[in-house]
N, C-alpha and C positions, 0 to 999 in steps of 0.2 A: 502501418502495419499492424491489422489487433490478433489476436491469440486463437490457435483457432481450437482451444482446449483451454478452461480454467477450474481449477479445484482447490479449495480451500480448506486445510486441516485443523479444526479447533483444538485438536488433542495434541495436536505436532506444531501449534504453532505457526505453521506454515501455510502460505498462499503458492500455488504453483501454476506455471502458466508454460503451456509449449505453444513454440510459437511458428510460423508458417516455414522456415528454414530448417527446422528441425531440434532448435535448440528449446532446451528446459530448463527454465528457472525456478530455482525456487528464494520464496523471500519469506524474511521471518517477520511473523508479524512484526514485536515493537518494534524493529528495524523498519518496517514500515507505517507504524506510528510519529517516531520519529523523522520521519521524515517526508511528512506528510506536504504536500503544497498548497495549505490552504494560503491565504494571505497573512493570519496571525500567527500562524508557524512561521514561513516566511522573515515574517518581522524578526521575530525571536532571535531565526537563524542567523540573520543579517544583523544585532546586533550583537551577534559572538554570546547569544547564551544556547543553552542549552533545554531542549525540550524535556520538560521528566516525563518519562514512563515507565510504568509499574511492569516489573520483563513478566509480568502472569497477563497481560494484555493480550484478548483473543481479538479478530475478525471477526462477527457476528453476523455481519450481511454483507454482501455483493450486490451494486447494484452498475451494469454496463448503462454507458451515457449514452455509445456510439463511436465516443472520442477517445474514451475514457474506463473509468471506473473509478465509482462511490464505494468505501470503504466505511462503514461503519463499526465503532469501535467499544469493547465493552467496559469502555469508560467515559459512553455516552458520546465521542469527539464525531461526527459524520459532515464537517466540513468540506473533507481534499475529495477534491474530484483528483485522480490519479491518471493525468492523458498514457492513453498506448506508448509512446514516444520514452516518457518520465518512465515509467513503469520499467520498460528493457533495458533503461540503462541503470537502472537500480543494482546493486550490487548484492 
């Protein structure tokens, strides 16, 4: 299920997704970076390590990939593609 609307606020550091069921989801940029699904970030988390993220990080670009969303962060990280179900399950 794809969102019907996507908004990104750099000033508030939030990604906003509106889902077809009427639910609105607001996700913090720093938390999105911590939860990056790329293989390197997942490997860190599986080893019990935390991905270190500056609290001032921003999502500077969004690229829809059909099955999800590629987020490009102000720290240069751009490897993660966040599938729609993965994003929907984040809080």
